[in-house]
C-alpha positions as CSV (number, residue, x, y, z in Angstrom):
1,M,-0.2,-0.4,0.1
2,F,1.5,3.2,-0.6
3,M,2.0,6.1,1.9
4,L,0.2,9.2,1.6
5,S,3.5,11.0,0.6
6,E,4.3,8.9,-2.9
7,Q,0.2,9.2,-3.8
8,L,0.4,12.9,-3.8
9,R,3.9,13.1,-5.4
10,E,2.3,10.8,-7.8
11,S,-1.0,12.5,-8.0
12,G,0.7,16.0,-8.6
13,V,-1.1,17.9,-5.3
14,V,0.5,21.1,-5.2
15,G,0.0,24.5,-3.0
16,A,-3.7,25.2,-4.9
17,G,-3.6,28.5,-2.9
18,G,-0.7,29.9,-4.7
19,A,2.8,29.2,-3.8
20,G,2.5,26.0,-5.5
21,F,4.8,24.0,-3.2
22,P,4.9,20.1,-3.5
23,T,2.8,18.6,-1.2
24,Y,4.0,15.6,-0.7
25,V,6.9,17.2,1.2
26,K,4.8,18.3,3.7
27,A,3.4,15.0,4.4
28,Q,6.5,13.8,5.2
29,S,6.8,15.9,8.4
30,Q,5.9,15.4,11.6
31,V,4.7,18.0,13.4
32,E,2.1,18.9,16.1
33,Y,-0.7,21.2,14.3
34,L,-2.3,20.6,10.9
35,I,-3.7,23.7,9.9
36,A,-6.7,24.3,7.4
37,N,-5.8,27.8,5.2
38,G,-9.4,28.5,4.5
39,A,-9.2,32.5,5.4
40,E,-9.0,33.4,2.0
41,C,-8.4,37.4,2.2
42,E,-7.9,38.4,-1.3
43,P,-10.8,41.5,-2.3
44,L,-13.8,40.0,-4.4
45,I,-12.2,36.2,-4.8
46,H,-14.9,33.6,-3.0
47,K,-13.8,30.2,-4.5
48,D,-12.7,28.7,-1.3
49,A,-15.9,29.3,0.8
50,E,-17.8,27.9,-1.8
51,L,-15.2,24.9,-1.6
52,M,-16.2,24.9,2.0
53,L,-19.7,25.1,1.0
54,H,-20.2,22.2,-1.3
55,F,-17.2,19.9,-0.4
56,P,-16.9,20.1,3.2
57,A,-16.6,16.5,4.0
58,E,-13.7,15.9,0.9
59,I,-11.8,18.6,2.4
60,L,-12.1,17.2,6.0
61,A,-11.3,13.8,4.8
62,G,-7.8,15.6,2.9
63,M,-7.2,17.1,6.6
64,T,-7.8,13.9,8.6
65,A,-5.2,12.2,5.8
66,M,-3.2,14.9,6.8
67,M,-2.9,14.5,9.9
68,D,-2.3,10.8,10.3
69,A,0.6,11.1,7.7
70,T,2.1,14.2,9.9
71,G,0.9,12.7,13.3
72,A,-0.5,16.0,14.2
73,K,-2.7,15.5,17.5
74,T,-4.4,18.4,16.8
75,G,-6.4,19.9,13.5
76,K,-7.1,23.8,13.4
77,F,-9.0,25.0,10.6
78,G,-9.0,28.8,10.0
79,V,-11.9,30.3,8.1
80,K,-14.1,33.8,8.5
81,T,-16.6,34.1,10.7
82,K,-18.5,35.8,8.1
83,N,-18.8,32.4,6.2
84,A,-21.5,31.0,8.4
85,A,-23.2,29.2,5.8
86,S,-19.7,27.5,5.3
87,I,-18.8,26.3,8.7
88,E,-22.1,25.2,8.9
89,A,-21.7,22.7,6.1
90,L,-18.0,22.0,7.9
91,Q,-19.0,21.5,11.6
92,R,-21.9,19.1,10.0
93,S,-20.0,17.2,7.7
94,L,-17.3,16.9,10.7
95,K,-16.9,13.3,12.6
96,S,-13.1,14.0,14.0
97,D,-12.6,15.5,17.6
98,R,-9.3,16.5,16.7
99,I,-10.3,19.5,14.8
100,E,-11.0,22.9,15.7
101,F,-12.1,25.5,14.6
102,V,-10.4,28.8,14.8
103,L,-12.9,31.8,13.7
104,L,-11.0,34.6,11.9
105,G,-12.0,38.3,11.0
106,D,-12.5,39.6,7.6
107,F,-9.1,41.2,7.6
108,Y,-6.7,41.4,5.2
109,P,-4.1,39.2,5.0
110,S,-5.4,36.9,7.6
111,G,-5.0,34.1,5.4
112,D,-0.9,34.6,4.9
113,E,0.4,31.7,6.9
114,Y,2.8,33.6,9.5
115,E,-0.8,35.1,10.5
116,L,-2.8,32.4,10.9
117,V,-0.2,29.9,12.6
118,Y,-0.3,33.0,15.2
119,S,-3.9,33.3,15.1
120,A,-4.3,29.5,15.4
121,T,-1.6,28.8,17.8
122,G,0.4,31.8,19.1
123,R,3.5,30.6,17.7
124,L,5.8,33.0,15.9
125,I,7.5,31.8,12.6
126,P,11.4,32.1,12.9
127,P,12.2,35.3,10.7
128,A,12.7,34.0,7.3
129,G,11.4,30.5,8.5
130,I,8.5,28.3,7.7
131,P,5.6,27.3,9.7
132,L,7.6,23.3,10.1
133,Q,9.9,25.5,12.6
134,V,7.4,25.8,15.1
135,G,5.5,22.0,15.0
136,C,2.9,23.5,12.2
137,V,2.3,22.2,8.6
138,V,-0.6,25.0,6.4
139,N,-2.7,23.5,3.7
140,N,-5.0,25.3,1.8
141,V,-8.6,24.0,1.3
142,E,-8.2,22.9,-1.8
143,T,-4.6,21.4,-1.5
144,L,-6.8,19.2,1.4
145,Y,-9.7,18.4,-1.4
146,N,-6.8,17.4,-3.7
147,V,-5.3,15.4,-0.9
148,N,-8.5,13.3,-0.5
149,L,-8.7,12.8,-4.3
150,A,-5.1,11.1,-4.3
151,Q,-6.0,8.5,-1.8
152,T,-8.2,6.8,-4.5
153,G,-5.3,7.4,-7.1
154,A,-7.1,10.3,-8.5
155,P,-4.4,13.1,-10.0
156,V,-4.6,16.9,-10.0
157,T,-6.6,17.5,-13.5
158,Q,-9.2,20.6,-12.4
159,K,-9.0,23.6,-10.9
160,F,-11.8,25.3,-8.2
161,L,-11.9,29.0,-9.4
162,S,-14.0,32.3,-9.3
163,V,-14.4,34.7,-12.3
164,C,-15.7,37.6,-11.2
165,G,-15.3,41.6,-11.6
166,A,-17.0,43.2,-14.6
167,V,-18.2,40.0,-15.6
168,K,-22.0,39.3,-16.1
169,E,-22.4,36.4,-14.0
170,P,-19.9,35.9,-11.0
171,Q,-19.3,32.1,-10.3
172,S,-16.9,29.7,-9.4
173,F,-16.5,26.5,-10.9
174,W,-14.3,23.4,-11.7
175,V,-12.6,23.3,-14.9
176,P,-9.5,21.6,-16.4
177,V,-6.0,22.5,-16.0
178,G,-5.4,24.3,-19.2
179,T,-8.0,26.4,-19.7
180,S,-7.7,29.5,-21.5
181,F,-8.8,32.9,-19.9
182,R,-10.8,33.4,-23.0
183,D,-13.0,30.6,-21.9
184,L,-13.7,30.9,-18.2
185,I,-15.0,34.5,-19.6
186,N,-17.6,33.6,-21.3
187,L,-18.1,30.9,-19.1
188,A,-19.4,34.0,-16.8
189,G,-21.4,35.6,-19.6
190,G,-18.6,37.6,-20.9
191,A,-17.1,41.1,-19.6
192,T,-19.5,43.6,-18.9
193,V,-16.6,46.3,-20.5
194,P,-15.0,46.3,-24.1
195,D,-11.5,47.0,-22.9
196,Y,-10.4,45.5,-19.8
197,G,-7.2,43.6,-18.0
198,I,-7.3,40.5,-15.9
199,F,-5.8,40.2,-12.6
200,I,-4.5,36.4,-12.0
201,S,-5.3,35.3,-8.2
202,G,-5.9,38.7,-6.6
203,I,-5.7,42.3,-7.0
204,M,-3.3,42.7,-3.9
205,M,-0.7,39.4,-4.5
206,G,-1.8,38.4,-7.9
207,T,-0.6,39.4,-11.3
208,L,-2.0,41.3,-14.4
209,T,-2.4,40.2,-17.8
210,F,-4.1,41.3,-21.1
211,D,-3.4,38.0,-22.5
212,L,-7.0,36.0,-23.4
213,D,-4.8,33.1,-24.4
214,D,-3.1,32.2,-21.1
215,V,-4.0,29.2,-19.2
216,V,-5.5,28.2,-15.4
217,T,-2.8,26.3,-13.5
218,K,-2.9,23.8,-10.4
219,T,-2.7,27.6,-8.8
220,T,-5.0,29.8,-10.1
221,G,-7.5,31.0,-7.4
222,G,-9.3,32.8,-9.9
223,L,-9.7,35.8,-12.5
224,I,-11.3,39.7,-11.5
225,I,-12.4,41.3,-14.6
226,L,-11.4,45.5,-14.5
227,P,-11.9,47.8,-16.8
228,R,-8.9,48.9,-18.6
229,D,-9.4,52.6,-17.1
230,H,-9.7,51.4,-13.5
231,Y,-7.7,53.0,-10.9
232,L,-5.7,49.7,-10.1
233,M,-4.7,49.4,-13.6
234,T,-3.6,52.5,-13.9
235,R,-1.3,51.8,-11.1
236,R,0.0,48.6,-12.0
237,T,1.1,49.3,-15.4
238,R,3.4,51.8,-14.6
239,S,7.0,51.2,-15.4
240,Q,9.4,49.9,-12.5
241,Q,11.6,52.6,-13.4
242,E,8.8,55.2,-13.4
243,M,7.4,53.7,-9.8
244,H,10.9,54.2,-8.5
245,H,11.4,57.8,-9.8
246,I,8.6,58.5,-8.4
247,G,9.0,57.3,-5.1
248,K,12.6,59.2,-5.4
249,S,11.3,62.4,-5.7
250,A,7.8,62.2,-3.4
251,C,8.4,59.9,-0.7
252,D,8.1,62.3,2.8
253,Q,9.1,59.3,5.2
254,C,5.9,59.6,6.7
255,S,5.9,55.5,7.7
256,Y,2.6,54.6,7.6
257,C,3.6,51.9,5.3
258,T,5.8,50.8,7.8
259,E,2.8,50.9,11.0
260,F,0.4,48.7,8.5
261,C,2.8,46.2,7.4
262,P,1.6,42.8,9.1
263,R,5.0,41.5,9.3
264,Y,5.9,44.5,10.5
265,L,2.8,44.4,13.2
266,L,3.9,40.6,14.3
267,G,7.2,41.5,15.0
268,Y,9.4,41.5,12.2
269,E,11.9,43.8,11.2
270,V,10.1,45.0,7.9
271,M,10.6,48.7,7.5
272,P,9.4,49.6,3.8
273,H,9.4,53.5,4.7
274,K,13.0,52.9,5.0
275,V,13.6,50.9,1.9
276,M,12.2,53.7,0.1
277,R,15.3,55.7,1.4
278,S,17.0,53.1,-1.2
279,L,15.7,55.1,-3.8
280,A,17.1,58.6,-3.0
281,F,19.9,57.9,-0.8
282,T,22.0,55.9,-2.8
283,T,25.1,57.4,-1.8
284,T,25.6,56.0,2.0
285,G,24.6,52.4,0.0
286,E,21.6,50.8,-1.0
287,E,22.6,47.6,0.9
288,I,22.1,49.9,4.2
289,W,18.3,50.5,3.9
290,N,17.6,47.5,1.3
291,Q,17.9,45.1,4.3
292,W,14.7,46.3,5.7
293,A,12.8,44.6,2.5
294,E,14.5,41.3,2.8
295,L,11.6,39.7,5.5
296,C,8.6,41.4,3.4
297,C,5.7,39.2,2.2
298,A,4.8,41.2,-0.6
299,C,1.0,41.4,0.8
300,G,0.8,44.8,-1.2
301,I,-0.9,46.7,2.1
302,C,1.9,49.6,1.9
303,T,1.4,49.8,-1.7
304,L,-2.6,50.1,-2.0
305,Y,-3.5,50.6,1.1
306,A,-1.2,52.6,3.3
307,C,0.7,55.1,1.5
308,P,-1.6,58.3,1.4
309,E,0.4,59.6,-1.7
310,D,-0.2,56.3,-4.0
311,L,3.8,55.2,-3.9
312,Y,5.1,52.1,-4.8
313,P,6.8,50.4,-1.0
314,K,5.9,47.0,-1.8
315,E,8.0,47.6,-5.4
316,A,10.8,49.1,-3.9
317,C,10.9,46.3,-1.5
318,D,10.8,43.9,-4.0
319,R,13.8,45.5,-5.7
320,G,15.8,45.9,-2.7
321,K,14.9,41.8,-2.1
322,R,16.5,40.8,-5.5
323,D,19.4,43.2,-5.3
324,R,20.3,41.5,-2.1
325,R,20.1,38.3,-3.6
326,A,22.0,39.3,-6.6
327,A,25.0,40.4,-4.2
328,G,24.7,37.5,-2.1
329,L,23.5,39.4,1.1
330,K,21.8,37.8,3.8
331,F,19.7,39.9,6.4
332,V,19.8,37.8,9.7
333,Q,16.9,39.9,12.6
334,Q,19.0,40.2,15.8
335,K,15.5,40.8,17.7
336,P,13.3,38.7,19.3
337,V,10.0,38.2,17.4
338,E,7.2,40.0,19.7
339,P,3.9,41.4,18.2
340,H,3.9,45.1,18.4
341,P,1.1,46.3,20.7
342,M,-1.0,48.1,18.2
343,K,-1.2,45.3,16.1
344,E,-4.7,44.3,16.5
345,Y,-6.0,47.9,16.0
346,R,-4.4,48.1,12.8
347,R,-5.8,45.3,10.8
348,V,-7.2,46.6,7.5
349,P,-10.9,45.2,7.2
350,L,-11.7,44.0,4.1
351,A,-14.4,46.3,3.5
352,Q,-12.4,49.7,3.8
353,L,-9.5,48.2,1.6
354,R,-11.8,47.3,-1.3
355,K,-13.3,51.2,-1.1
356,R,-9.7,52.4,-1.1
357,L,-9.1,50.2,-4.3
358,Q,-12.2,51.4,-5.8
359,V,-13.4,48.0,-6.2
360,E,-16.7,47.9,-4.2
361,E,-18.7,48.0,-7.0
362,Y,-18.0,44.8,-8.1
363,E,-18.1,43.0,-4.4
364,R,-21.0,40.5,-5.5
365,E,-20.8,36.9,-4.8
366,A,-19.7,34.3,-6.8
367,P,-22.1,30.8,-6.1
368,Y,-20.8,27.5,-7.5
369,K,-21.8,26.4,-11.0
370,Q,-21.6,23.0,-11.9
371,L,-20.2,22.6,-15.2
372,N,-21.0,20.4,-17.8
373,W,-18.7,21.7,-20.5
374,R,-15.4,20.8,-22.0
375,P,-12.8,22.9,-23.6
376,A,-11.8,22.3,-27.5
377,S,-8.3,22.4,-26.4
378,V,-6.2,22.9,-23.1
379,R,-2.4,23.9,-22.8
380,I,-0.8,22.2,-19.7
381,R,2.1,24.3,-18.3
382,M,5.3,22.2,-17.3
383,R,6.0,24.5,-14.5
384,Q,3.1,24.5,-12.3
385,H,4.6,24.6,-8.7
386,A,7.7,24.8,-7.0
387,G,10.9,23.0,-7.7
388,Q,11.8,21.9,-10.7
389,P,9.6,22.1,-14.0
390,A,8.3,18.8,-15.7
391,T,9.7,17.5,-18.7
392,P,7.4,17.0,-21.1
393,A,6.8,12.9,-21.6
394,V,4.5,12.3,-24.6
395,A,4.8,13.2,-28.2
396,E,2.9,15.5,-30.9
397,G,0.3,13.3,-32.6
398,K,-0.3,11.1,-29.6
399,R,-3.5,10.5,-28.7
400,V,-4.4,10.7,-24.7
401,K,-6.1,10.1,-21.8
402,K,-7.2,12.4,-19.1
403,G,-5.2,11.6,-16.2
404,Q,-2.2,10.6,-18.1
405,V,1.1,12.0,-17.0
406,V,2.2,14.1,-19.2
407,G,5.2,15.8,-17.6
408,R,7.5,13.9,-15.4
409,I,10.0,15.0,-12.6
410,E,13.5,13.6,-12.1
411,D,13.7,11.6,-9.4
412,G,15.0,13.3,-6.7
413,K,14.2,16.4,-7.8
414,L,11.7,18.9,-6.1
415,G,8.7,19.2,-8.2
416,A,5.3,17.5,-9.4
417,P,4.5,15.6,-12.2
418,V,1.4,17.5,-14.6
419,H,-1.0,15.3,-16.5
420,A,-3.5,15.6,-18.9
421,S,-6.9,17.5,-18.3
422,I,-8.8,16.2,-21.4
423,D,-9.3,13.3,-23.8
424,G,-7.4,14.1,-26.8
425,K,-4.4,14.5,-29.1
426,V,-1.5,16.1,-28.7
427,R,-1.0,19.2,-31.0
428,A,2.3,20.4,-29.6
429,V,5.1,19.7,-27.2
430,N,7.8,22.0,-25.9
431,P,9.8,22.9,-23.0
432,D,7.2,25.4,-21.4
433,Y,3.8,23.5,-21.8
434,V,2.0,20.5,-23.7
435,E,-1.1,21.1,-25.9
436,I,-4.0,19.1,-26.3
437,V,-6.8,18.7,-28.7
438,A,-10.1,17.6,-27.7
């Protein structure tokens, strides 16, 4: 009989919440706590709430399996109190007295694993560390759903996601991995504006694209469609050079970016206002100021919420981290991690964040819809996970079945295989993807 970690590796299960870390590695750990992350804090996206509402038994079965594999005596299920229907569904399906719920407020970024571990256990992950160092493993709820499927030998071939924003019918649904964004928008009734951009997996931490032929991966949380002239589009389409130039000329060192930083409030030495000095005070040495960027989690609060002048401290931190890596520099926090006394009073409510982002009009439910639909073609990317990309394992012109391996990982390398998400014929193979036509 296969161990769970072997089943997860063969089935290609990775962190579905966005990081894409191969789950088989976590299943090999030994911990005290297994934490289910159902916090879902990105504005407008509601897919995890829908998943918990409609598939609670499967999620809890996957959670129990991970607890058994890791030896975790206690399971902590993080979910927001506002998702009352989801909580009720989970409670009805709960069969284990080892699992307890951690009820969270509607704040951003309550789904950050540093925040969630602290809320669930009172433990603080070491600076630049991982939950394992404080006896925890954290899994997104969709990952746990996939863990349950993997126990039956079923690989990851579908993705649960929301399509919302400027679309006629915001919805959540399962689609084959590799489905195009064009198809997803059509499934949501089409866009309500003629010219738009697409935020992939979130406004705050997601990426912006205008490519309708881009495709769903195992980590895609959803699509947010916004008009091309929206405030957020203007902000995100500026060049890095322009962002840094504006910061150099306008930052008055008010320090609001630091005072609202979730990692700073937890006790980590992240100080975006000091990093902003690297844009102007280069004669004193950028490494002096960039060290305060290294523990940044890139949540975007500083850039999109805290800064009264609409500057770009998060992007300055991104650059600072890249520069330090390139120079071989590593920052080590000297002070013990201790939460700021004002931490609980500086939380960012989602409702307030939506107003600041000017997206309140797009805050609508995205109810689950069961689809009887199959795309004409899919493009299966070889890199959908942390670690090494998969290597194509099929040839052009060959027929494949749904669930068949089309990309493999070398033995001993970190990564996850990828599988055909539909029956069909292989139309194209290259190092980046395998394209299958139904």
